[in-house]
PDB file of N, CA, C, O and CB in Angstrom:
ATOM      1  N   MET A   1    -172.744 217.188-206.841  1.00  0.00           N
ATOM      2  CA  MET A   1    -173.227 217.644-205.529  1.00  0.00           C
ATOM      3  C   MET A   1    -173.044 216.514-204.506  1.00  0.00           C
ATOM      4  O   MET A   1    -173.280 215.342-204.801  1.00  0.00           O
ATOM      5  CB  MET A   1    -174.735 218.088-205.606  1.00  0.00           C
ATOM      6  N   HIS A   2    -172.629 216.892-203.327  1.00  0.00           N
ATOM      7  CA  HIS A   2    -172.352 215.898-202.255  1.00  0.00           C
ATOM      8  C   HIS A   2    -173.678 215.572-201.559  1.00  0.00           C
ATOM      9  O   HIS A   2    -174.445 216.473-201.218  1.00  0.00           O
ATOM     10  CB  HIS A   2    -171.279 216.450-201.203  1.00  0.00           C
ATOM     11  N   ILE A   3    -173.937 214.289-201.353  1.00  0.00           N
ATOM     12  CA  ILE A   3    -175.136 213.858-200.620  1.00  0.00           C
ATOM     13  C   ILE A   3    -174.820 213.850-199.131  1.00  0.00           C
ATOM     14  O   ILE A   3    -173.840 213.252-198.688  1.00  0.00           O
ATOM     15  CB  ILE A   3    -175.616 212.444-201.094  1.00  0.00           C
ATOM     16  N   LEU A   4    -175.671 214.523-198.374  1.00  0.00           N
ATOM     17  CA  LEU A   4    -175.468 214.579-196.913  1.00  0.00           C
ATOM     18  C   LEU A   4    -176.174 213.398-196.277  1.00  0.00           C
ATOM     19  O   LEU A   4    -177.266 213.024-196.705  1.00  0.00           O
ATOM     20  CB  LEU A   4    -175.998 215.926-196.310  1.00  0.00           C
ATOM     21  N   HIS A   5    -175.574 212.816-195.275  1.00  0.00           N
ATOM     22  CA  HIS A   5    -176.170 211.719-194.527  1.00  0.00           C
ATOM     23  C   HIS A   5    -176.512 212.254-193.111  1.00  0.00           C
ATOM     24  O   HIS A   5    -175.638 212.406-192.257  1.00  0.00           O
ATOM     25  CB  HIS A   5    -175.184 210.464-194.463  1.00  0.00           C
ATOM     26  N   TRP A   6    -177.807 212.529-192.902  1.00  0.00           N
ATOM     27  CA  TRP A   6    -178.275 213.146-191.682  1.00  0.00           C
ATOM     28  C   TRP A   6    -178.465 212.119-190.578  1.00  0.00           C
ATOM     29  O   TRP A   6    -178.870 210.988-190.851  1.00  0.00           O
ATOM     30  CB  TRP A   6    -179.564 213.887-191.935  1.00  0.00           C
ATOM     31  N   ARG A   7    -178.181 212.492-189.342  1.00  0.00           N
ATOM     32  CA  ARG A   7    -178.432 211.619-188.207  1.00  0.00           C
ATOM     33  C   ARG A   7    -178.758 212.492-187.006  1.00  0.00           C
ATOM     34  O   ARG A   7    -178.419 213.675-186.959  1.00  0.00           O
ATOM     35  CB  ARG A   7    -177.209 210.691-187.917  1.00  0.00           C
ATOM     36  N   LYS A   8    -179.439 211.863-186.017  1.00  0.00           N
ATOM     37  CA  LYS A   8    -179.750 212.578-184.778  1.00  0.00           C
ATOM     38  C   LYS A   8    -179.285 211.714-183.639  1.00  0.00           C
ATOM     39  O   LYS A   8    -178.948 210.546-183.831  1.00  0.00           O
ATOM     40  CB  LYS A   8    -181.276 212.909-184.654  1.00  0.00           C
ATOM     41  N   SER A   9    -179.264 212.273-182.473  1.00  0.00           N
ATOM     42  CA  SER A   9    -178.821 211.569-181.291  1.00  0.00           C
ATOM     43  C   SER A   9    -179.681 210.361-180.984  1.00  0.00           C
ATOM     44  O   SER A   9    -180.897 210.394-181.172  1.00  0.00           O
ATOM     45  CB  SER A   9    -178.811 212.493-180.121  1.00  0.00           C
ATOM     46  N   THR A  10    -179.053 209.292-180.512  1.00  0.00           N
ATOM     47  CA  THR A  10    -179.791 208.140-180.135  1.00  0.00           C
ATOM     48  C   THR A  10    -180.634 208.430-178.863  1.00  0.00           C
ATOM     49  O   THR A  10    -181.556 207.680-178.545  1.00  0.00           O
ATOM     50  CB  THR A  10    -178.838 206.966-179.918  1.00  0.00           C
ATOM     51  N   HIS A  11    -180.308 209.515-178.151  1.00  0.00           N
ATOM     52  CA  HIS A  11    -181.054 209.886-176.980  1.00  0.00           C
ATOM     53  C   HIS A  11    -182.449 210.496-177.337  1.00  0.00           C
ATOM     54  O   HIS A  11    -183.310 210.633-176.468  1.00  0.00           O
ATOM     55  CB  HIS A  11    -180.231 210.875-176.157  1.00  0.00           C
ATOM     56  N   SER A  12    -182.640 210.844-178.592  1.00  0.00           N
ATOM     57  CA  SER A  12    -183.898 211.474-178.969  1.00  0.00           C
ATOM     58  C   SER A  12    -185.003 210.462-179.231  1.00  0.00           C
ATOM     59  O   SER A  12    -186.166 210.853-179.324  1.00  0.00           O
ATOM     60  CB  SER A  12    -183.697 212.329-180.188  1.00  0.00           C
ATOM     61  N   GLY A  13    -184.696 209.218-179.350  1.00  0.00           N
ATOM     62  CA  GLY A  13    -185.730 208.210-179.571  1.00  0.00           C
ATOM     63  C   GLY A  13    -186.497 208.443-180.830  1.00  0.00           C
ATOM     64  O   GLY A  13    -185.915 208.709-181.882  1.00  0.00           O
ATOM     65  N   ASP A  14    -187.830 208.345-180.736  1.00  0.00           N
ATOM     66  CA  ASP A  14    -188.679 208.550-181.934  1.00  0.00           C
ATOM     67  C   ASP A  14    -189.176 209.995-182.007  1.00  0.00           C
ATOM     68  O   ASP A  14    -190.009 210.300-182.861  1.00  0.00           O
ATOM     69  CB  ASP A  14    -189.892 207.574-181.920  1.00  0.00           C
ATOM     70  N   SER A  15    -188.713 210.864-181.172  1.00  0.00           N
ATOM     71  CA  SER A  15    -189.134 212.258-181.184  1.00  0.00           C
ATOM     72  C   SER A  15    -188.725 212.976-182.455  1.00  0.00           C
ATOM     73  O   SER A  15    -187.649 212.723-182.996  1.00  0.00           O
ATOM     74  CB  SER A  15    -188.567 212.976-179.995  1.00  0.00           C
ATOM     75  N   SER A  16    -189.585 213.878-182.941  1.00  0.00           N
ATOM     76  CA  SER A  16    -189.257 214.668-184.084  1.00  0.00           C
ATOM     77  C   SER A  16    -188.786 216.082-183.679  1.00  0.00           C
ATOM     78  O   SER A  16    -188.530 216.929-184.535  1.00  0.00           O
ATOM     79  CB  SER A  16    -190.455 214.743-185.007  1.00  0.00           C
ATOM     80  N   ASN A  17    -188.679 216.313-182.395  1.00  0.00           N
ATOM     81  CA  ASN A  17    -188.215 217.619-181.902  1.00  0.00           C
ATOM     82  C   ASN A  17    -186.727 217.558-181.630  1.00  0.00           C
ATOM     83  O   ASN A  17    -186.290 217.670-180.484  1.00  0.00           O
ATOM     84  CB  ASN A  17    -188.982 218.041-180.620  1.00  0.00           C
ATOM     85  N   CYS A  18    -185.945 217.379-182.693  1.00  0.00           N
ATOM     86  CA  CYS A  18    -184.540 217.151-182.525  1.00  0.00           C
ATOM     87  C   CYS A  18    -183.744 217.969-183.510  1.00  0.00           C
ATOM     88  O   CYS A  18    -184.271 218.528-184.471  1.00  0.00           O
ATOM     89  CB  CYS A  18    -184.223 215.694-182.673  1.00  0.00           C
ATOM     90  N   VAL A  19    -182.467 218.020-183.241  1.00  0.00           N
ATOM     91  CA  VAL A  19    -181.474 218.576-184.149  1.00  0.00           C
ATOM     92  C   VAL A  19    -180.829 217.420-184.853  1.00  0.00           C
ATOM     93  O   VAL A  19    -180.478 216.430-184.211  1.00  0.00           O
ATOM     94  CB  VAL A  19    -180.418 219.452-183.405  1.00  0.00           C
ATOM     95  N   GLU A  20    -180.659 217.510-186.151  1.00  0.00           N
ATOM     96  CA  GLU A  20    -179.944 216.529-186.889  1.00  0.00           C
ATOM     97  C   GLU A  20    -178.650 217.114-187.431  1.00  0.00           C
ATOM     98  O   GLU A  20    -178.594 218.305-187.737  1.00  0.00           O
ATOM     99  CB  GLU A  20    -180.799 215.986-188.000  1.00  0.00           C
ATOM    100  N   ILE A  21    -177.607 216.297-187.556  1.00  0.00           N
ATOM    101  CA  ILE A  21    -176.350 216.759-188.145  1.00  0.00           C
ATOM    102  C   ILE A  21    -175.969 215.867-189.313  1.00  0.00           C
ATOM    103  O   ILE A  21    -176.341 214.697-189.402  1.00  0.00           O
ATOM    104  CB  ILE A  21    -175.221 216.779-187.092  1.00  0.00           C
ATOM    105  N   ALA A  22    -175.211 216.484-190.196  1.00  0.00           N
ATOM    106  CA  ALA A  22    -174.634 215.760-191.311  1.00  0.00           C
ATOM    107  C   ALA A  22    -173.177 216.193-191.397  1.00  0.00           C
ATOM    108  O   ALA A  22    -172.874 217.215-192.013  1.00  0.00           O
ATOM    109  CB  ALA A  22    -175.412 216.031-192.658  1.00  0.00           C
ATOM    110  N   PRO A  23    -172.279 215.436-190.793  1.00  0.00           N
ATOM    111  CA  PRO A  23    -170.877 215.828-190.785  1.00  0.00           C
ATOM    112  C   PRO A  23    -170.194 215.490-192.120  1.00  0.00           C
ATOM    113  O   PRO A  23    -170.447 214.436-192.704  1.00  0.00           O
ATOM    114  CB  PRO A  23    -170.147 215.140-189.627  1.00  0.00           C
ATOM    115  N   THR A  24    -169.327 216.397-192.594  1.00  0.00           N
ATOM    116  CA  THR A  24    -168.434 216.130-193.720  1.00  0.00           C
ATOM    117  C   THR A  24    -167.029 216.588-193.290  1.00  0.00           C
ATOM    118  O   THR A  24    -166.839 217.148-192.210  1.00  0.00           O
ATOM    119  CB  THR A  24    -168.921 216.876-195.049  1.00  0.00           C
ATOM    120  N   ALA A  25    -166.094 216.339-194.141  1.00  0.00           N
ATOM    121  CA  ALA A  25    -164.711 216.717-193.794  1.00  0.00           C
ATOM    122  C   ALA A  25    -164.557 218.228-193.688  1.00  0.00           C
ATOM    123  O   ALA A  25    -163.717 218.707-192.927  1.00  0.00           O
ATOM    124  CB  ALA A  25    -163.726 216.170-194.838  1.00  0.00           C
ATOM    125  N   ALA A  26    -165.343 218.979-194.428  1.00  0.00           N
ATOM    126  CA  ALA A  26    -165.194 220.457-194.465  1.00  0.00           C
ATOM    127  C   ALA A  26    -166.153 221.184-193.569  1.00  0.00           C
ATOM    128  O   ALA A  26    -165.901 222.341-193.233  1.00  0.00           O
ATOM    129  CB  ALA A  26    -165.378 220.962-195.860  1.00  0.00           C
ATOM    130  N   ALA A  27    -167.277 220.549-193.147  1.00  0.00           N
ATOM    131  CA  ALA A  27    -168.279 221.285-192.399  1.00  0.00           C
ATOM    132  C   ALA A  27    -169.201 220.331-191.645  1.00  0.00           C
ATOM    133  O   ALA A  27    -169.302 219.148-191.969  1.00  0.00           O
ATOM    134  CB  ALA A  27    -169.088 222.182-193.333  1.00  0.00           C
ATOM    135  N   ILE A  28    -169.856 220.865-190.655  1.00  0.00           N
ATOM    136  CA  ILE A  28    -170.934 220.162-189.947  1.00  0.00           C
ATOM    137  C   ILE A  28    -172.212 220.888-190.306  1.00  0.00           C
ATOM    138  O   ILE A  28    -172.346 222.083-190.045  1.00  0.00           O
ATOM    139  CB  ILE A  28    -170.702 220.122-188.372  1.00  0.00           C
ATOM    140  N   HIS A  29    -173.129 220.191-190.887  1.00  0.00           N
ATOM    141  CA  HIS A  29    -174.426 220.767-191.297  1.00  0.00           C
ATOM    142  C   HIS A  29    -175.458 220.423-190.226  1.00  0.00           C
ATOM    143  O   HIS A  29    -175.520 219.279-189.776  1.00  0.00           O
ATOM    144  CB  HIS A  29    -174.883 220.225-192.716  1.00  0.00           C
ATOM    145  N   ILE A  30    -176.265 221.397-189.813  1.00  0.00           N
ATOM    146  CA  ILE A  30    -177.221 221.217-188.714  1.00  0.00           C
ATOM    147  C   ILE A  30    -178.568 221.686-189.190  1.00  0.00           C
ATOM    148  O   ILE A  30    -178.676 222.725-189.842  1.00  0.00           O
ATOM    149  CB  ILE A  30    -176.786 221.987-187.430  1.00  0.00           C
ATOM    150  N   ARG A  31    -179.631 220.905-188.860  1.00  0.00           N
ATOM    151  CA  ARG A  31    -180.975 221.296-189.237  1.00  0.00           C
ATOM    152  C   ARG A  31    -181.961 220.813-188.152  1.00  0.00           C
ATOM    153  O   ARG A  31    -181.609 220.014-187.285  1.00  0.00           O
ATOM    154  CB  ARG A  31    -181.347 220.712-190.640  1.00  0.00           C
ATOM    155  N   ASP A  32    -183.175 221.310-188.226  1.00  0.00           N
ATOM    156  CA  ASP A  32    -184.283 220.949-187.327  1.00  0.00           C
ATOM    157  C   ASP A  32    -184.938 219.724-187.966  1.00  0.00           C
ATOM    158  O   ASP A  32    -185.264 219.747-189.153  1.00  0.00           O
ATOM    159  CB  ASP A  32    -185.335 222.162-187.124  1.00  0.00           C
ATOM    160  N   SER A  33    -185.134 218.656-187.191  1.00  0.00           N
ATOM    161  CA  SER A  33    -185.750 217.431-187.729  1.00  0.00           C
ATOM    162  C   SER A  33    -187.208 217.611-188.146  1.00  0.00           C
ATOM    163  O   SER A  33    -187.730 216.838-188.948  1.00  0.00           O
ATOM    164  CB  SER A  33    -185.666 216.329-186.703  1.00  0.00           C
ATOM    165  N   LYS A  34    -187.857 218.629-187.601  1.00  0.00           N
ATOM    166  CA  LYS A  34    -189.257 218.864-187.945  1.00  0.00           C
ATOM    167  C   LYS A  34    -189.340 219.564-189.300  1.00  0.00           C
ATOM    168  O   LYS A  34    -190.354 219.444-189.989  1.00  0.00           O
ATOM    169  CB  LYS A  34    -189.960 219.708-186.848  1.00  0.00           C
ATOM    170  N   THR A  35    -188.301 220.287-189.692  1.00  0.00           N
ATOM    171  CA  THR A  35    -188.343 221.077-190.918  1.00  0.00           C
ATOM    172  C   THR A  35    -187.121 220.737-191.770  1.00  0.00           C
ATOM    173  O   THR A  35    -186.237 221.575-191.944  1.00  0.00           O
ATOM    174  CB  THR A  35    -188.392 222.602-190.600  1.00  0.00           C
ATOM    175  N   THR A  36    -187.065 219.542-192.289  1.00  0.00           N
ATOM    176  CA  THR A  36    -185.881 219.062-192.993  1.00  0.00           C
ATOM    177  C   THR A  36    -185.547 219.867-194.253  1.00  0.00           C
ATOM    178  O   THR A  36    -184.389 219.915-194.668  1.00  0.00           O
ATOM    179  CB  THR A  36    -186.072 217.623-193.360  1.00  0.00           C
ATOM    180  N   ALA A  37    -186.543 220.490-194.854  1.00  0.00           N
ATOM    181  CA  ALA A  37    -186.313 221.321-196.054  1.00  0.00           C
ATOM    182  C   ALA A  37    -186.066 222.764-195.675  1.00  0.00           C
ATOM    183  O   ALA A  37    -185.835 223.599-196.550  1.00  0.00           O
ATOM    184  CB  ALA A  37    -187.506 221.236-197.013  1.00  0.00           C
ATOM    185  N   GLY A  38    -186.109 223.077-194.389  1.00  0.00           N
ATOM    186  CA  GLY A  38    -185.925 224.459-193.905  1.00  0.00           C
ATOM    187  C   GLY A  38    -184.488 224.889-193.856  1.00  0.00           C
ATOM    188  O   GLY A  38    -183.619 224.254-194.454  1.00  0.00           O
ATOM    189  N   PRO A  39    -184.228 225.983-193.136  1.00  0.00           N
ATOM    190  CA  PRO A  39    -182.861 226.522-193.055  1.00  0.00           C
ATOM    191  C   PRO A  39    -181.909 225.569-192.353  1.00  0.00           C
ATOM    192  O   PRO A  39    -182.291 224.776-191.493  1.00  0.00           O
ATOM    193  CB  PRO A  39    -182.865 227.858-192.331  1.00  0.00           C
ATOM    194  N   ARG A  40    -180.667 225.683-192.755  1.00  0.00           N
ATOM    195  CA  ARG A  40    -179.579 224.858-192.170  1.00  0.00           C
ATOM    196  C   ARG A  40    -178.478 225.768-191.711  1.00  0.00           C
ATOM    197  O   ARG A  40    -178.227 226.829-192.284  1.00  0.00           O
ATOM    198  CB  ARG A  40    -179.024 223.814-193.193  1.00  0.00           C
ATOM    199  N   LEU A  41    -177.832 225.328-190.666  1.00  0.00           N
ATOM    200  CA  LEU A  41    -176.652 226.021-190.172  1.00  0.00           C
ATOM    201  C   LEU A  41    -175.449 225.174-190.521  1.00  0.00           C
ATOM    202  O   LEU A  41    -175.465 223.960-190.317  1.00  0.00           O
ATOM    203  CB  LEU A  41    -176.735 226.287-188.633  1.00  0.00           C
ATOM    204  N   THR A  42    -174.387 225.808-191.054  1.00  0.00           N
ATOM    205  CA  THR A  42    -173.159 225.098-191.412  1.00  0.00           C
ATOM    206  C   THR A  42    -172.030 225.741-190.634  1.00  0.00           C
ATOM    207  O   THR A  42    -171.847 226.957-190.673  1.00  0.00           O
ATOM    208  CB  THR A  42    -172.884 225.139-192.962  1.00  0.00           C
ATOM    209  N   ILE A  43    -171.263 224.903-189.917  1.00  0.00           N
ATOM    210  CA  ILE A  43    -170.141 225.389-189.137  1.00  0.00           C
ATOM    211  C   ILE A  43    -168.899 224.545-189.389  1.00  0.00           C
ATOM    212  O   ILE A  43    -168.978 223.437-189.919  1.00  0.00           O
ATOM    213  CB  ILE A  43    -170.487 225.392-187.653  1.00  0.00           C
ATOM    214  N   LYS A  44    -167.776 225.080-189.008  1.00  0.00           N
ATOM    215  CA  LYS A  44    -166.479 224.357-189.173  1.00  0.00           C
ATOM    216  C   LYS A  44    -166.437 223.201-188.186  1.00  0.00           C
ATOM    217  O   LYS A  44    -166.983 223.303-187.088  1.00  0.00           O
ATOM    218  CB  LYS A  44    -165.238 225.321-188.944  1.00  0.00           C
ATOM    219  N   PRO A  45    -165.798 222.112-188.566  1.00  0.00           N
ATOM    220  CA  PRO A  45    -165.665 221.021-187.605  1.00  0.00           C
ATOM    221  C   PRO A  45    -164.997 221.399-186.279  1.00  0.00           C
ATOM    222  O   PRO A  45    -165.319 220.812-185.246  1.00  0.00           O
ATOM    223  CB  PRO A  45    -164.894 219.925-188.229  1.00  0.00           C
ATOM    224  N   SER A  46    -164.092 222.352-186.287  1.00  0.00           N
ATOM    225  CA  SER A  46    -163.421 222.789-185.060  1.00  0.00           C
ATOM    226  C   SER A  46    -164.441 223.478-184.152  1.00  0.00           C
ATOM    227  O   SER A  46    -164.393 223.309-182.934  1.00  0.00           O
ATOM    228  CB  SER A  46    -162.228 223.750-185.383  1.00  0.00           C
ATOM    229  N   ALA A  47    -165.362 224.251-184.729  1.00  0.00           N
ATOM    230  CA  ALA A  47    -166.396 224.896-183.892  1.00  0.00           C
ATOM    231  C   ALA A  47    -167.351 223.861-183.315  1.00  0.00           C
ATOM    232  O   ALA A  47    -167.801 224.009-182.179  1.00  0.00           O
ATOM    233  CB  ALA A  47    -167.187 225.940-184.712  1.00  0.00           C
ATOM    234  N   TRP A  48    -167.670 222.817-184.073  1.00  0.00           N
ATOM    235  CA  TRP A  48    -168.525 221.755-183.546  1.00  0.00           C
ATOM    236  C   TRP A  48    -167.815 221.010-182.401  1.00  0.00           C
ATOM    237  O   TRP A  48    -168.424 220.707-181.375  1.00  0.00           O
ATOM    238  CB  TRP A  48    -168.914 220.765-184.676  1.00  0.00           C
ATOM    239  N   ALA A  49    -166.563 220.732-182.587  1.00  0.00           N
ATOM    240  CA  ALA A  49    -165.797 220.018-181.541  1.00  0.00           C
ATOM    241  C   ALA A  49    -165.776 220.845-180.226  1.00  0.00           C
ATOM    242  O   ALA A  49    -165.905 220.305-179.127  1.00  0.00           O
ATOM    243  CB  ALA A  49    -164.321 219.740-182.036  1.00  0.00           C
ATOM    244  N   HIS A  50    -165.610 222.166-180.390  1.00  0.00           N
ATOM    245  CA  HIS A  50    -165.611 223.039-179.215  1.00  0.00           C
ATOM    246  C   HIS A  50    -166.982 223.032-178.549  1.00  0.00           C
ATOM    247  O   HIS A  50    -167.068 222.982-177.322  1.00  0.00           O
ATOM    248  CB  HIS A  50    -165.214 224.477-179.606  1.00  0.00           C
ATOM    249  N   PHE A  51    -168.048 223.080-179.329  1.00  0.00           N
ATOM    250  CA  PHE A  51    -169.401 223.040-178.808  1.00  0.00           C
ATOM    251  C   PHE A  51    -169.683 221.748-178.059  1.00  0.00           C
ATOM    252  O   PHE A  51    -170.192 221.775-176.938  1.00  0.00           O
ATOM    253  CB  PHE A  51    -170.393 223.210-179.928  1.00  0.00           C
ATOM    254  N   VAL A  52    -169.357 220.628-178.668  1.00  0.00           N
ATOM    255  CA  VAL A  52    -169.563 219.326-178.028  1.00  0.00           C
ATOM    256  C   VAL A  52    -168.763 219.196-176.751  1.00  0.00           C
ATOM    257  O   VAL A  52    -169.262 218.694-175.744  1.00  0.00           O
ATOM    258  CB  VAL A  52    -169.191 218.205-178.977  1.00  0.00           C
ATOM    259  N   SER A  53    -167.492 219.657-176.793  1.00  0.00           N
ATOM    260  CA  SER A  53    -166.673 219.617-175.573  1.00  0.00           C
ATOM    261  C   SER A  53    -167.274 220.465-174.459  1.00  0.00           C
ATOM    262  O   SER A  53    -167.281 220.062-173.295  1.00  0.00           O
ATOM    263  CB  SER A  53    -165.254 220.096-175.872  1.00  0.00           C
ATOM    264  N   TYR A  54    -167.775 221.634-174.821  1.00  0.00           N
ATOM    265  CA  TYR A  54    -168.373 222.529-173.816  1.00  0.00           C
ATOM    266  C   TYR A  54    -169.637 221.890-173.206  1.00  0.00           C
ATOM    267  O   TYR A  54    -169.830 221.932-171.991  1.00  0.00           O
ATOM    268  CB  TYR A  54    -168.723 223.911-174.457  1.00  0.00           C
ATOM    269  N   THR A  55    -170.457 221.323-174.022  1.00  0.00           N
ATOM    270  CA  THR A  55    -171.714 220.744-173.496  1.00  0.00           C
ATOM    271  C   THR A  55    -171.506 219.491-172.680  1.00  0.00           C
ATOM    272  O   THR A  55    -172.359 219.116-171.876  1.00  0.00           O
ATOM    273  CB  THR A  55    -172.649 220.433-174.627  1.00  0.00           C
ATOM    274  N   ALA A  56    -170.367 218.837-172.887  1.00  0.00           N
ATOM    275  CA  ALA A  56    -170.079 217.592-172.158  1.00  0.00           C
ATOM    276  C   ALA A  56    -169.449 217.860-170.785  1.00  0.00           C
ATOM    277  O   ALA A  56    -169.310 216.949-169.969  1.00  0.00           O
ATOM    278  CB  ALA A  56    -169.147 216.704-172.988  1.00  0.00           C
ATOM    279  N   ARG A  57    -169.076 219.103-170.544  1.00  0.00           N
ATOM    280  CA  ARG A  57    -168.455 219.442-169.236  1.00  0.00           C
ATOM    281  C   ARG A  57    -169.424 219.293-168.102  1.00  0.00           C
ATOM    282  O   ARG A  57    -170.605 219.601-168.260  1.00  0.00           O
ATOM    283  CB  ARG A  57    -167.915 220.863-169.244  1.00  0.00           C
ATOM    284  N   PRO A  58    -168.967 218.832-166.961  1.00  0.00           N
ATOM    285  CA  PRO A  58    -169.858 218.771-165.818  1.00  0.00           C
ATOM    286  C   PRO A  58    -170.307 220.165-165.395  1.00  0.00           C
ATOM    287  O   PRO A  58    -169.526 221.116-165.377  1.00  0.00           O
ATOM    288  CB  PRO A  58    -169.179 218.062-164.658  1.00  0.00           C
ATOM    289  N   LYS A  59    -171.566 220.253-165.061  1.00  0.00           N
ATOM    290  CA  LYS A  59    -172.125 221.562-164.625  1.00  0.00           C
ATOM    291  C   LYS A  59    -172.030 221.647-163.116  1.00  0.00           C
ATOM    292  O   LYS A  59    -172.210 220.655-162.411  1.00  0.00           O
ATOM    293  CB  LYS A  59    -173.623 221.744-165.094  1.00  0.00           C
ATOM    294  N   LEU A  60    -171.745 222.849-162.628  1.00  0.00           N
ATOM    295  CA  LEU A  60    -171.584 223.083-161.171  1.00  0.00           C
ATOM    296  C   LEU A  60    -172.928 223.274-160.542  1.00  0.00           C
ATOM    297  O   LEU A  60    -173.019 223.482-159.333  1.00  0.00           O
ATOM    298  CB  LEU A  60    -170.690 224.312-160.885  1.00  0.00           C
TER     299      LEU A  60
END
């Protein structure tokens, strides 16, 4: 079994109200930092790249 290495944004500081990700070559795993044993979302790296690109766009 592959061990996931979870991380959260440095912008979240010490807050526990965050999203954590564990990237692998095959998928990006996403979970709520308050409920680490709870449900997880797994998406393709290409979908994550599209999401990050979209959120980084300047807002009008």
